[in-house]
Residue frames relative to the residue before (quaternion, step in Angstrom):
aa qw qx qy qz dx dy dz
M 1.0000 0.0000 0.0000 0.0000 0.00 0.00 0.00
P 0.4476 -0.6862 0.4965 0.2870 3.63 -0.79 0.93
P 0.6332 -0.5767 0.3530 0.3766 3.61 -1.06 0.68
L 0.6354 0.5424 -0.3458 0.4272 3.61 0.96 -0.75
D 0.6484 0.5050 -0.3164 0.4738 3.57 1.00 -0.80
L 0.6328 0.5278 -0.3307 0.4601 3.57 1.03 -0.75
V 0.6445 0.5068 -0.3197 0.4749 3.58 0.97 -0.84
Y 0.6463 0.5145 -0.3195 0.4642 3.59 0.90 -0.88
F 0.6582 0.5172 -0.3029 0.4555 3.57 0.91 -0.94
L 0.6907 0.4789 -0.2866 0.4597 3.58 0.85 -0.92
V 0.6655 0.4953 -0.3120 0.4631 3.60 0.90 -0.88
K 0.6589 0.5114 -0.3127 0.4545 3.56 0.90 -0.91
N 0.7471 0.4170 -0.2319 0.4628 3.59 0.80 -0.96
L 0.6922 0.4658 -0.2960 0.4651 3.60 1.08 -0.48
T 0.7300 0.4221 -0.2500 0.4759 3.61 1.08 -0.54
M 0.5926 0.5709 -0.3711 0.4304 3.60 1.17 -0.36
I 0.4430 -0.6695 0.5242 0.2842 3.56 -1.08 0.70
K 0.0414 -0.7792 0.6254 0.0049 3.57 -0.83 1.03
L 0.1386 0.7973 -0.5779 0.1054 3.56 -0.85 0.94
N 0.5070 -0.6356 0.4939 0.3082 3.50 -1.23 0.52
V 0.6938 -0.5100 0.3191 0.3959 3.54 -1.23 0.54
H 0.6275 0.5436 -0.3465 0.4366 3.61 0.93 -0.80
E 0.6591 0.4970 -0.2998 0.4783 3.60 0.93 -0.90
A 0.6441 0.5235 -0.3201 0.4567 3.59 1.00 -0.81
K 0.6649 0.4941 -0.3088 0.4674 3.59 0.94 -0.85
T 0.6617 0.5257 -0.3052 0.4390 3.57 1.00 -0.81
H 0.8185 0.1704 -0.0474 0.5466 3.60 0.93 -0.93
L 0.1071 0.8548 -0.5027 0.0718 3.59 1.05 0.76
S 0.6670 0.5091 -0.3273 0.4345 3.61 0.81 -0.88
H 0.6260 0.5296 -0.3438 0.4577 3.62 1.02 -0.71
Y 0.7090 0.4530 -0.2709 0.4677 3.58 0.84 -0.95
L 0.6017 0.5299 -0.3665 0.4721 3.60 1.10 -0.52
S 0.6065 0.5338 -0.3509 0.4733 3.60 1.09 -0.62
C 0.6376 0.5207 -0.3220 0.4677 3.58 1.01 -0.80
V 0.6498 0.5086 -0.3107 0.4717 3.56 0.98 -0.86
Q 0.6447 0.5314 -0.3192 0.4473 3.56 0.97 -0.85
E 0.6780 0.4726 -0.2808 0.4880 3.59 1.15 -0.59
G 0.6780 -0.5213 0.2820 0.4347 3.59 1.27 0.08
E 0.5127 0.6493 -0.4109 0.3830 3.60 1.26 -0.07
K 0.3011 -0.7124 0.5963 0.2150 3.57 -1.19 0.54
V 0.1503 -0.7808 0.6035 0.0594 3.54 -1.05 0.85
I 0.2077 -0.7605 0.6065 0.1038 3.55 -0.89 1.03
L 0.2158 -0.7650 0.5959 0.1144 3.55 -0.78 1.07
C 0.1167 -0.8035 0.5832 0.0241 3.54 -0.89 1.01
K 0.1977 -0.7213 0.6471 0.1483 3.51 -1.26 0.51
R 0.8102 -0.1121 -0.0062 0.5753 3.54 -0.38 1.32
N 0.6903 -0.5249 0.2340 0.4395 3.54 0.97 1.09
V 0.5679 0.5276 -0.4108 0.4801 3.59 1.21 0.45
P 0.4318 -0.7214 0.4705 0.2679 3.62 -0.59 1.09
I 0.0553 -0.8157 0.5758 0.0050 3.56 -0.89 0.98
A 0.8120 0.0393 -0.0053 0.5823 3.61 1.15 -0.46
E 0.2289 -0.7495 0.6052 0.1399 3.51 -1.31 0.41
L 0.1854 -0.7408 0.6351 0.1159 3.56 -0.98 0.90
R 0.1109 0.7821 -0.6066 0.0895 3.56 -0.82 0.96
P 0.5882 -0.6029 0.3965 0.3651 3.56 -1.11 0.57
L 0.4444 -0.6498 0.5461 0.2865 3.53 -1.21 0.61
R 0.5890 -0.5469 0.4382 0.4024 3.54 -1.21 0.42
S 0.4993 -0.6582 0.4687 0.3129 3.53 -0.98 0.80
T 0.4938 -0.6539 0.4846 0.3062 3.54 -1.14 0.64
R 0.5825 -0.5924 0.4333 0.3493 3.54 -1.17 0.65
T 0.2657 -0.7818 0.5451 0.1448 3.57 -0.88 0.94
E 0.7324 0.3591 -0.2410 0.5259 3.59 1.03 -0.63
R 0.6167 -0.5570 0.4032 0.3831 3.55 -1.21 0.43
R 0.5153 -0.6398 0.4808 0.3064 3.52 -1.12 0.71
P 0.4483 -0.7014 0.4731 0.2885 3.64 -0.80 0.91
V 0.3076 -0.7481 0.5677 0.1532 3.55 -1.11 0.81
G 0.8010 0.3377 -0.2278 0.4387 3.56 -1.12 0.68
L 0.3339 0.7680 -0.4961 0.2293 3.63 1.13 0.37
A 0.7366 0.3945 -0.2273 0.5002 3.62 1.10 -0.60
K 0.2970 0.7830 -0.5048 0.2094 3.58 1.22 0.28
G 0.8223 0.2050 -0.1800 0.4995 3.56 -0.84 1.06
R 0.5817 0.6070 -0.3750 0.3906 3.63 1.21 -0.06
F 0.7959 0.0522 -0.0445 0.6015 3.60 1.15 -0.39
E 0.2437 -0.7546 0.5944 0.1338 3.50 -1.30 0.41
V 0.4078 -0.6959 0.5322 0.2574 3.58 -0.92 0.89
P 0.3768 -0.7378 0.5062 0.2397 3.61 -0.66 1.06
S 0.6059 -0.5894 0.3954 0.3593 3.58 -1.14 0.62
E 0.5824 0.5910 -0.3713 0.4167 3.64 1.15 -0.55
F 0.5141 0.6588 -0.4096 0.3659 3.58 1.19 -0.43
F 0.7329 0.4351 -0.2225 0.4734 3.55 1.04 -0.78
D 0.4597 0.6686 -0.4573 0.3641 3.62 1.26 0.03
P 0.5581 -0.5983 0.4427 0.3670 3.61 -1.10 0.60
L 0.5058 -0.6411 0.4833 0.3155 3.56 -1.14 0.65
P 0.5687 -0.5885 0.4413 0.3682 3.60 -1.14 0.56
D 0.6314 -0.5646 0.3833 0.3684 3.58 -1.15 0.65
E 0.6185 0.5533 -0.3539 0.4313 3.62 1.00 -0.77
L 0.6764 0.4844 -0.2903 0.4728 3.57 0.95 -0.83
L 0.6366 0.5138 -0.3262 0.4736 3.58 0.97 -0.77
D 0.6450 0.5063 -0.3221 0.4732 3.60 1.00 -0.77
A 0.6286 0.5397 -0.3366 0.4475 3.58 1.01 -0.73
F 0.6267 0.5272 -0.3362 0.4652 3.60 1.04 -0.69
E 0.7234 0.4171 -0.2355 0.4973 3.56 1.07 -0.67
G 0.5670 -0.6374 0.3624 0.3754 3.60 1.28 0.13
E 0.5508 0.5927 -0.4072 0.4237 3.57 1.21 0.31
R 0.1754 -0.7700 0.6035 0.1101 3.57 -1.13 0.66
R 0.2726 -0.7488 0.5831 0.1578 3.49 -1.16 0.65
């Protein structure tokens, strides 16, 4: 194993919170606070890892900017042509 992988493995396994299900049920609100702060929690059943709790990505607070792709592509004129009858029938569940 290369040294960098060993360091990653040791840091990941030594800094992550590992606990058994009973401990998690007893102190769930405390561990959820840890997860909310960015910590990962490994849940174990009889010291065998079975699940990982990790924080979700935060939701966007500011509005999404409009027009970032302006000038990067052009809608071809064929886009506005009517669809063929066979395709329209397929949308309605009919076959020819």
